[in-house]
C-alpha positions in Angstrom: 0.0 0.0 0.0 1.2 3.4 -0.9 1.8 5.9 1.9 -0.3 9.0 1.7 1.1 11.0 4.6 4.0 10.8 7.0 3.8 12.2 10.5 3.6 11.1 14.1 1.0 10.2 16.7 1.2 12.5 19.7 0.3 10.4 22.8 1.0 12.8 25.7 4.8 13.2 25.7 5.2 10.1 23.5 5.7 10.6 19.8 5.2 7.7 17.5 6.4 8.1 13.9 3.8 6.6 11.5 2.8 6.3 7.8 -0.8 6.9 6.7 -2.3 4.5 4.1 -5.8 4.1 2.8 -7.6 1.2 4.4 -10.3 0.8 1.8 -10.6 0.7 -2.0 -13.4 1.2 -4.5 -14.3 -1.6 -6.9 -16.9 0.4 -8.7 -16.7 0.4 -12.5 -16.2 3.8 -14.1 -17.1 4.8 -17.6 -15.7 7.3 -20.1 -17.8 9.8 -22.0 -17.9 9.4 -25.8 -19.3 11.2 -28.8 -22.3 9.1 -29.9 -21.9 9.9 -33.6 -18.3 8.6 -34.0 -17.4 7.1 -30.6 -14.6 9.6 -29.9 -13.5 10.3 -26.4 -14.9 13.4 -24.7 -12.1 15.1 -22.7 -12.1 18.0 -20.3 -9.4 20.6 -20.8 -8.4 23.3 -18.4 -8.8 26.6 -20.2 -8.1 30.1 -19.0 -11.2 32.2 -19.5 -9.2 35.4 -20.1 -6.8 34.0 -22.7 -9.1 31.2 -24.0 -6.1 28.9 -24.0 -5.4 25.5 -22.4 -3.0 25.6 -19.4 -1.0 22.9 -17.7 -1.2 21.8 -14.1 2.0 23.6 -13.1 0.4 26.9 -14.1 -2.7 26.4 -11.9 -3.0 27.8 -8.4 -5.9 28.2 -5.9 -8.1 31.1 -4.9 -11.1 31.8 -2.7 -14.2 33.2 -4.5 -16.3 35.7 -2.6 -20.0 36.2 -3.0 -19.6 38.9 -5.6 -17.3 36.7 -7.7 -14.1 38.3 -6.6 -11.2 35.8 -6.5 -8.6 36.1 -3.7 -5.4 34.1 -4.5 -4.1 31.8 -1.7 -0.7 30.2 -2.1 0.8 27.0 -0.6 3.2 29.2 1.3 0.3 31.1 2.9 -1.2 27.9 4.1 2.1 26.5 5.4 2.6 29.6 7.5 -0.6 29.1 9.4 -0.2 28.2 13.1 -1.5 24.6 12.7 -0.1 22.3 15.4 -1.5 19.2 13.7 0.2 19.9 10.3 2.3 16.7 10.7 0.9 15.3 13.9 -2.1 13.1 14.8 -2.8 14.7 18.2 -4.8 12.5 20.6 -7.1 14.7 22.7 -9.2 12.0 24.6 -10.1 8.4 25.1 -13.8 7.5 25.0 -16.0 4.4 24.8 -16.6 3.4 21.2 -20.4 3.9 21.5 -19.8 7.6 22.1 -19.0 8.0 18.4 -22.0 8.5 16.2 -21.7 6.3 13.0 -23.0 9.3 11.0 -19.6 10.9 11.7 -17.6 8.1 10.1 -15.6 9.0 7.1 -12.6 7.6 5.2 -10.7 4.8 7.0 -6.9 4.7 7.2 -4.2 2.3 8.4 -1.4 3.7 10.6 1.9 1.9 10.2 4.9 2.2 12.5 7.6 4.2 10.6 10.9 2.6 11.4 12.2 0.3 14.1 12.3 3.0 16.9 8.5 3.5 16.4 7.7 -0.2 17.0 7.7 -0.2 20.8 5.6 2.9 21.4 3.2 1.8 18.6 2.6 -1.6 20.3 2.2 0.2 23.6 -0.6 2.4 22.3 -2.2 -0.6 20.5 -2.2 -2.7 23.6 -3.5 0.1 25.8 -6.4 0.6 23.4 -7.2 -3.1 23.5 -7.1 -3.4 27.3 -9.2 -0.2 27.9 -11.8 -1.2 25.2 -11.9 2.5 24.3 -11.1 4.5 21.2 -8.9 7.6 20.9 -10.3 10.9 19.5 -7.6 12.9 17.6 -7.1 15.9 15.5 -4.9 15.9 12.3 -4.4 17.9 9.2 -4.7 16.3 5.7 -5.0 17.9 2.2 -5.1 21.4 3.4 -7.5 21.3 6.3 -7.7 20.1 9.9 -9.8 17.0 10.5 -11.2 14.9 13.4 -10.3 11.3 13.7 -10.9 8.2 15.7 -8.2 5.6 16.4 -9.1 2.0 17.1 -7.4 -1.5 16.8 -8.1 -3.7 13.9 -6.4 -7.1 14.2 -2.9 -6.0 15.2 -3.0 -2.6 13.4 -4.1 0.8 14.6 -6.7 2.1 12.2 -8.0 5.7 12.0 -11.4 6.8 10.8 -11.8 10.3 9.6 -14.7 11.9 11.4 -17.0 14.7 10.3 -17.1 17.7 12.7 -20.3 17.7 14.8 -21.5 20.8 13.0 -21.3 19.0 9.7 -24.1 16.6 10.7 -27.5 17.8 9.6 -30.4 17.9 12.1 -33.2 15.3 11.7 -36.1 17.6 12.5 -37.3 17.9 9.0 -36.9 14.2 8.3 -38.7 12.5 11.2 -42.3 11.3 10.5 -45.4 12.7 12.3 -45.8 11.9 15.9 -49.5 11.0 15.5 -48.8 7.5 14.1 -49.3 4.6 16.5 -48.1 1.0 16.2 -50.0 -2.0 17.7 -48.5 -4.7 19.7 -49.5 -7.4 17.1 -47.7 -5.5 14.4 -44.6 -5.3 16.6 -44.8 -9.0 17.3 -44.9 -9.8 13.6 -42.0 -7.4 13.0 -40.0 -9.3 15.7 -41.0 -12.6 14.1 -39.8 -11.4 10.7 -36.5 -10.2 12.2 -36.0 -13.6 14.0 -36.8 -15.5 10.8 -34.4 -13.5 8.6 -31.7 -14.0 11.3 -28.1 -12.8 11.0 -25.7 -12.8 8.1 -22.0 -13.2 7.6 -20.9 -9.9 6.1 -18.0 -11.6 4.3 -20.5 -13.5 2.1 -22.1 -10.3 0.7 -21.0 -9.0 -2.7 -21.9 -6.4 -5.3 -24.4 -8.1 -7.7 -24.7 -5.0 -9.8 -21.0 -4.8 -10.4 -20.9 -8.4 -11.5 -23.8 -7.8 -13.9 -22.0 -4.8 -15.4 -18.8 -6.9 -15.8 -20.8 -9.7 -17.6 -22.4 -7.0 -19.9 -18.9 -5.6 -20.8 -17.5 -9.1 -21.5 -20.5 -10.1 -23.7 -20.2 -6.9 -25.7 -16.4 -7.2 -26.1 -16.8 -10.7 -27.4 -19.6 -9.7 -29.8 -22.4 -11.6 -27.9 -25.8 -10.3 -27.0 -26.2 -8.5 -23.7 -27.6 -10.8 -20.9 -31.3 -10.5 -20.5 -32.5 -8.9 -17.3 -34.1 -11.4 -14.9 -37.9 -11.2 -14.6 -39.1 -9.1 -11.7 -40.9 -10.9 -9.0 -44.5 -9.8 -8.9 -45.6 -10.1 -5.3 -48.5 -7.8 -5.6 -49.2 -4.7 -3.7 -50.2 -5.3 -0.1 -52.0 -2.3 1.4 -52.6 -3.7 4.8 -49.5 -3.6 7.1 -50.5 -6.7 9.1 -51.0 -8.7 5.8 -47.7 -7.4 4.5 -45.9 -8.5 7.7 -47.5 -12.0 7.7 -46.7 -12.4 4.0 -43.1 -11.4 4.7 -42.7 -13.8 7.5 -44.1 -16.7 5.4 -41.8 -15.8 2.5 -38.8 -15.6 4.8 -39.5 -19.0 6.3 -39.9 -20.6 2.8 -36.6 -19.0 1.8 -34.8 -20.3 4.8 -36.3 -23.8 4.1 -35.1 -23.7 0.5 -31.6 -22.8 1.7 -31.5 -25.9 3.9 -31.6 -23.9 7.2 -35.1 -24.7 8.2 -37.3 -22.8 10.6 -36.2 -24.6 13.8 -39.5 -26.5 14.4 -38.1 -30.0 14.0 -37.3 -32.0 17.1 -35.3 -35.2 17.6 -36.5 -37.7 20.3 -34.0 -40.3 21.5 -35.0 -44.0 21.5 -35.9 -45.6 24.9 -33.0 -47.6 26.4 -32.9 -51.3 25.3 -35.2 -50.9 22.3 -32.8 -49.8 19.6 -31.5 -53.3 19.0 -34.9 -54.9 18.7 -36.2 -52.2 16.4 -33.2 -52.6 14.2 -33.6 -56.4 14.0 -37.3 -56.0 13.3 -36.5 -53.8 10.3 -33.8 -56.1 9.0 -35.5 -59.5 9.3 -38.6 -60.4 7.1 -41.6 -60.0 9.4 -43.8 -62.9 8.0 -41.2 -65.6 8.0 -39.8 -64.7 11.4 -43.2 -64.6 13.0 -44.3 -68.0 11.7 -41.1 -69.7 12.8 -41.1 -68.3 16.3 -44.9 -69.1 16.8 -44.7 -72.7 15.7 -41.6 -73.3 17.8 -43.2 -71.8 20.9 -46.3 -73.9 20.4 -44.4 -77.2 20.0 -42.1 -76.5 23.0 -45.1 -75.6 25.2 -47.0 -78.7 24.2 -44.0 -81.0 24.9 -43.4 -79.4 28.3 -47.1 -79.9 29.2 -46.9 -83.6 28.3 -43.8 -84.2 30.4 -45.4 -82.5 33.4 -48.5 -84.6 33.1 -46.5 -87.8 33.0 -44.6 -86.8 36.1 -47.8 -86.0 38.0 -49.4 -89.4 37.0 -46.4 -91.4 38.2 -46.3 -89.5 41.5 -50.0 -90.3 42.3 -49.7 -94.0 41.5 -46.5 -94.7 43.5 -46.3 -92.5 46.7 -43.3 -94.6 48.0 -41.2 -93.9 45.0 -41.6 -90.1 44.7 -37.9 -89.3 44.3 -37.4 -91.9 41.6 -40.4 -90.9 39.6 -39.6 -87.2 39.8 -36.1 -87.9 38.6 -37.4 -89.9 35.8 -40.0 -87.4 34.7 -37.5 -84.5 35.0 -35.1 -86.5 32.8 -37.9 -87.1 30.3 -38.8 -83.4 30.3 -35.2 -82.3 29.8 -34.8 -84.8 27.0 -38.0 -83.6 25.4 -37.1 -79.9 25.8 -33.5 -80.4 24.6 -34.8 -82.3 21.6 -37.3 -79.6 20.7 -34.7 -76.8 21.1 -32.3 -78.6 18.7 -35.1 -79.3 16.2 -36.9 -76.0 16.2 -38.1 -74.9 12.8 -37.7 -78.5 11.3 -40.5 -81.0 10.9 -38.1 -84.0 10.9 -36.7 -82.9 14.3 -40.2 -82.7 15.7 -41.0 -86.3 14.8 -37.7 -87.5 16.4 -38.5 -85.6 19.6 -42.0 -87.2 19.7 -40.5 -90.7 19.4 -38.1 -90.0 22.2 -40.9 -88.8 24.4 -43.0 -91.9 23.7 -40.0 -94.1 24.6 -39.5 -92.3 27.8 -43.2 -92.9 28.7 -42.9 -96.6 28.0 -39.7 -96.9 30.2 -41.5 -95.1 33.0 -44.5 -97.4 32.7 -42.3 -100.5 32.9 -40.5 -99.3 35.9 -43.8 -98.6 37.6 -45.1 -102.1 36.9 -41.9 -103.7 38.2 -42.2 -101.6 41.4 -45.7 -102.8 42.0 -44.7 -106.5 41.6 -41.9 -106.1 44.1 -44.3 -104.4 46.6 -46.9 -107.2 46.3 -44.3 -109.9 46.7 
């Protein structure tokens, strides 16, 4: 960046040599004036009215024009001789909270750079003091022939200065404010708040100049001999005369826009699954419902029937032979376990079911034989 001005910051008895550079730049597209008949450039020439001749910049000075048209010449030497303490100094006069500065006063922004190694230490000192105090410095400086007001603040690790308009350069708002007789209802304020919440915030870094891009596309198309891009069709939203209807329509449109951008309106909720159910739900979705249901039902029925048969056999044997309770119970339990084990191994298969049935019948016959033998011994 090119230095515009060299001077120093006056911070009490501390002097900080600095360079002044523009902090902003304009990206607007400028045009030249041409003659429509032949496309020739239209140029402005500086002509002396008395001689009617063109003069060069070295021959041009400045003068003050009075009300009657009289010109009073003012030379650079006259201006340099004025008692102006801020001619080469940014003189800090106060430190105030940032909210004390009216944004209407903001003017051109500049970066202040330390001018040389000796200026580094006092520069960093002022920067860190501004950071810690969370205040801004109000200063006076002279630039381009006049004294100005400035505000110093910290941007990243650099001291920036905003030129400020003098308080008497800000126009009063008396002639601009609307009539005091207008009232606003609470419902209208609620809808305005809802519209503000729906629109939300924005990252200023994402904003760009759409008009400048359109002008660049137009220039490119004409330079390449193509047709100019067609203007997009204007959205016809219709005129809404009722303020409430306009607010409601704006809120609805803002919600639709947010939804189209993928941000949503914040109404969706996520409910966690109850503990211990996620696995069963996942398996229920994965496995075929009909086949799994039939297999589990048939297996449960067969197992229940076999267990009932084994229990019945055990009860019958117990009633007939009271003296041999332990032997009969052991036999019936063995038969029940055998039957249950057989059914568990053969679940879901018809062949396994027949085998289990045969084993159960064999167990019954063995139990009956033992019972008959016990009776004979008892009668003998």
